[in-house]
C-alpha positions, 0 to 999 in steps of 0.5 A, a space after each residue: 365574754 358571757 356575763 353572769 353575777 349573783 347580785 346582778 340579774 341581767 336580761 337582754 331584750 329582743 323584739 320579734 319585730 320593730 314597733 312591738 312594744 319593746 321599750 314600753 315593756 322594758 320600761 314596765 320591767 324597770 319600773 317593777 324592779 325599782 319598786 321592788 327596791 332593786 338598783 336597776 340599770 338600763 342600757 340601749 347600746 344603739 339608738 337612732 332618731 331624735 334624742 328627745 324620742 330616744 328609748 333611754 329617755 323614755 325609760 327615764 321619764 316613766 321609771 316611776 316613783 323609785 326613779 332614783 334607783 335607775 341608771 340609764 345609758 345609751 352607747 351609740 347614738 345617731 340622729 337619723 331615724 333608720 336602721 343602725 347600719 344605715 345611720 352610722 353610714 349617713 353620720 360617717 361624713 365629718 366636718 372635714 369630709 373624712 369618712 369614719 368607719 363603723 365600729 366593728 362587732 368587736 368594738 361594739 360588743 366590747 363597749 357593751 361588755 365594759 359597761 356591764 362590768 362597770 355597772 356590776 361593780 357599782 351595784 352594791 346589793 341586788 340589782 337588775 339590768 336590762 339591755 334593750 336591742 333595736 328592731 327585730 332579732 335580725 335587724 343589723 347592728 352598726 357593722 351590718 352584722 345581724 344583732 343575734 350574731 353580734 350580741 352572741 359573745 355576751 350570751 345574756 339570758 333573753 326576754 323576747 317581746 312577742 308581736 300582738 299584731 296581725 302576723 305576730 304569731 309567725 314573727 314571734 315563733 320565727 324569732 324564738 327559733 332564731 334565738 334557739 338556733 344561736 344557743 340563746 337562753 330564752 327565759 320569757 316571752 312577753 307581749 301585749 294582750 290584744 283582744 282582737 287578734 288574740 295572739 297571746 292566747 295561741 302563743 301561751 299554749 304554743 310555748 307552754 308545750 315548749 316549756 317557755 313562760 309567756 306573760 301577756 300585758 295590757 296594751 298602752 293607750 293610743 298615742 296623742 299630742 305630746 303633753 297628753 300622751 306623757 300623762 296618758 302613758 304615766 297613768 298606763 304605767 301606774 296601772 300596769 305596775 301598781 304600788 301594791 306590787 301585784 299584777 302580771 308584770 310582777 309575776 313575769 318579774 318573779 319568774 325572771 328572778 327565779 330563772 337567774 337563781 336557778 341558773 346559778 344553783 344549777 352551775 354550782 351543783 354541776 361539779 358534784 353531780 359530774 363527779 357522781 355520774 360521769 366517767 371521763 375519757 383519758 382521765 385518771 379519776 383518782 387524780 381528780 380530788 375536788 370539785 374545783 378540778 371540774 371545768 363547768 362549760 356554760 357555753 362556747 363561742 368563737 375560740 372560747 369556752 365560758 367557764 363557771 367560776 364560783 369564786 366570782 361570788 366571794 368578792 362583793 366589793 370587786 365582783 367579777 362575772 361567775 362566767 370567765 372566758 377560757 381559750 380552747 387551746 386544743 381546739 376541742 381535741 382538734 376538731 374546731 375549724 371555724 370556732 364554736 357555735 358558728 351560726 352558718 354550721 348551726 343553720 346547716 344542722 337545723 336544715 338537714 335535721 328538719 329535712 331528713 333527720 336520719 335516713 338509712 343509706 345502703 343503695 340509696 343517696 341524698 344530696 348532702 352525702 352525694 355533694 360531700 363525696 363529689 367535692 372530696 373526690 375533687 378536693 383531697 382525693 383529686 387525681 387518685 380516689 374514685 370512691 367515698 365511704 362514710 363512717 362515724 368517726 376517726 377510729 371507726 374510719 380506720 377500721 374500715 380502711 384496714 378492712 379495705 386494704 387487707 382485702 385489696 391485698 388478698 385479692 391482688 396477691 391471689 390469695 383465696 379469701 378462705 386461706 388461713 394465711 390471711 389470718 397472719 396479715 400484718 401492717 407496717 407503720 411508725 413507732 408512736 403512731 395511734 389510729 383510734 381506740 377501737 380494737 382493730 385500730 389499736 392492733 395496727 399500733 404497738 403495745 402502748 399506754 392506749 392499748 387494752 387487755 385484748 391488744 395483739 400487735 399485728 405489724 412492724 413499726 419503724 422509729 422515725 426521724 423527726 423534724 423540730 426547731 432546736 435552739 433556733 435551728 430547723 433540724 431533722 433528728 435521727 433515731 439510733 438505728 438511723 444515726 448509725 448509718 450517718 457516722 452516729 450523727 443524731 441531728 441533721 441541720 443545714 435547713 434554712 427554713 421549714 420549706 426547705 425540709 418540706 420540699 420533698 421532691 428536692 430532697 429526694 436527691 439528698 444523701 439523707 435520702 440515700 441513707 433512708 432508702 438503704 435502711 428501709 431496703 435492709 429492713 424490708 428485706 428482713 421482714 419479707 424473709 420472716 414468714 410470720 409477718 406477712 406485710 399487707 399494708 402501709 399505715 401512716 399518719 402523714 407529717 405529724 403523729 398526734 396522740 403519740 406526742 405531737 411527733 413531726 415526722 420527717 416527710 422524706 422518710 415517709 415518702 420513701 417508705 411509700 416508694 419501698 412498698 410500692 417497689 416490685 423488687 420487694 413486693 410483687 404485689 404493691 402494699 396498699 397505702 393508708 393515710 390516716 388524715 383524721 387529725 392532720 387533714 383539711 388544712 389542720 397543718 396548712 395544707 388540704 392533704 399531705 399527698 401533694 406535699 409528699 409528692 405521692 398519693 395513698 390508696 386509702 385516706 381517712 378524714 374526720 375532725 375538722 370535716 364537720 367543723 367541730 359540731 358532730 362526728 363523722 368520717 369519710 374514707 376515700 379509696 382508689 379504684 384498685 381498692 374499690 374493685 377488690 370488693 366488686 363482684 356478683 356475690 354479696 359475700 364479697 361486698 364491704 359488709 361494714 356499716 353503722 346505723 347512722 352511716 352518711 347521716 345527712 345532718 353530718 354531711 350537710 354541716 361538712 359541706 357548709 364547713 368546707 365552704 367556709 374553709 375554702 373562703 378562708 384559704 384566700 383570706 388576709 388572715 391566711 396571706 398574712 400568716 404565710 408571708 411570715 413563713 415564706 419570704 419572697 423567692 422561697 420555695 413553692 412548698 408552703 410550710 407555714 403556721 398561724 404561730 409567729 416564726 420568731 416566737 417559735 425560734 425564741 422559745 426553742 432557745 430556752 434551756 428548759 425546752 428541748 424542741 419546739 415546732 409549728 405547722 398550720 394551726 399546730 404548736 408543740 413544745 417539748 420540755 426536757 424531762 428525765 421521765 418523758 412520756 405520756 405518764 409524765 405530768 411535767 408539761 401539765 404542772 409547768 403550765 398550770 397557771 395558764 388556766 387562770 386569767 391575768 388581770 394585767 391586760 396581757 390577755 385581753 383578746 377574748 370577745 368583749 375584751 376580758 382577760 382570759 385563761 387557757 384551757 389546754 391539754 398535754 401529752 406527757 412532757 409535750 404541751 401543744 396548742 391548736 387554733 382554729 382556721 380563723 382564729 384572729 391574730 390578736 388572740 394567738 399573739 396574746 397566748 404567745 405572749 403569755 407562754 413566753 412570759 411563763 416559760 421564760 420565768 420558769 427558766 430564770 427561777 
């Protein structure tokens, strides 16, 4: 978790290289802080080499006349003077010859975080803390992870110690950029004033243009023998940090103090400024009453937001950080794939931005777009798609898909492009579907809470049967229109596992499949006889309809819908089939695409959200050759005249490729194998219906009286609460789970980076609460949320 305290300014000290003077300059800062009568804390998380030469010992030795105000510690100490990852390996042999593994990054960061928390409680008044790293910014930690990545969950403001030696300009700028790429706040750069190389002159001007403060300090004396060196060093510090509290080091100290105060002031002001300036999506501003209703997100890492909590400054005896971890329980509107601020994705963005920026795309190509198109055709498009079209986001991607489908139908059915009949073309879909906010995508849905004044419903929508776990049993629930065909039976049970329900091939021979086919045959004939409804495309969100309320549709029903619209007995010209996989695609539900599960492929599919790992918007539309051919001719007027200024932007394509690389590796990870094994006992069907959420938890919570049903697939968990006023406008789920946002201090929710208790940022859809993990969320984090949900929901039931 991030750390920020009003009474304790904390800075992490990184070096542009090894031996650039990190410890000397940090000692000067410690000494100047103490002379200002501040309690000073110094932490060296990892030290290698002889204990008498350790950095924390040096700081203690030269802390100055106010050294009684200093608290200095080292957490992990190794005697071999080598890089930490080597030192821990060399020290791993015990006297018994047993190997001791290096502490994990989680253990390491947790130790640092706990030390900071304890020192924040000790500091009774204004204090300063300096956390000094080892070597350069990319030097490895104990596990071998680069320091920039290992320390990033703590998100401490940074001081960079520049390199004053030959080549130091380059290493300082490179280190600065590495810090920026990982989101660090670099408050100041300090370095020695070497009058021969004069790096400080160049770097002062360079960083002034970038708004970063630089302070140059007199260099230390040459190292002599031990006794004389101590005396010379002490005199150096006395001159550099005089009792008059004047000089360059005090200028730097004042700047750091101002940065700390300014950051808190800015965070404090953000709720009010936001209420005065921002118009939020999907928020009723009339219900936002106070500044406390505004979530201020200072940063994010992995599955967590770092939320500003001003109440942390009201308990001086037991201060807590002004920044508290909050689990991103909706995967930031379903976009997160590998967690926030993943360094691989940040580097991909920077690389493409530096190489291309944005370049226009018509009749051009670039490697990020070409590589992405080719891998998608061999991934979710394998065996059916021949082309990839790029768009901005899910909604505009659906607009493109609709244009493709309608034109293809017109051409295939022999209609003239100028025929007035094409104005009456309609889609067929499912009730509760949602395909985006733009006008065309809205018109492909029924009138509802999301539609606007211009909405004109252009289609027919069947109410679908749904899949859920009710009272511990896997079941299919039938809508009234379908239950009338099955002796008014509203619930069909008898499925031992979810995999049985999602084994569509086997279920095609079931009595329920026959009922579905009879129902769809009857209604499709009726629709075909209605000349005012010229059906031209089938449009579905396969498996789960997200915004409509996390509705898990019976896949058998969707499969038969596709079969019917491709049956020449009903449609001499088969209707183009569109899969809206904006939400469900690319493993959000545990599989790459819905096609193999349904046993049938679309003519067009749309992917977005997970595609770019939650970094920035991009959508891709995969199309079959039948669709592409409908636009191909010798006339430009026949082309797909649709596009956006930022079509196939290289930055988005590059980060999409990087995301898919990471996802491919995750699909073979122990995390996935372990989750799948819980849902797929030995001998189970090869159809993989599984979830990161524990099956016993889903079963148990579905048995509570206040729960109507629960369901989980892949990363998605949905809990539907009983509510007489059910629907999107209901506040029942939001109200019931309100206390989730607050962290519990009983240790029950301590899976955040650094081991801190965390709250949960969540979204609801009326009486449906849903939660979503990333594709790499640790099991311990999911388990902590499951425990919290169980305690909360079961306690509400008892009351």
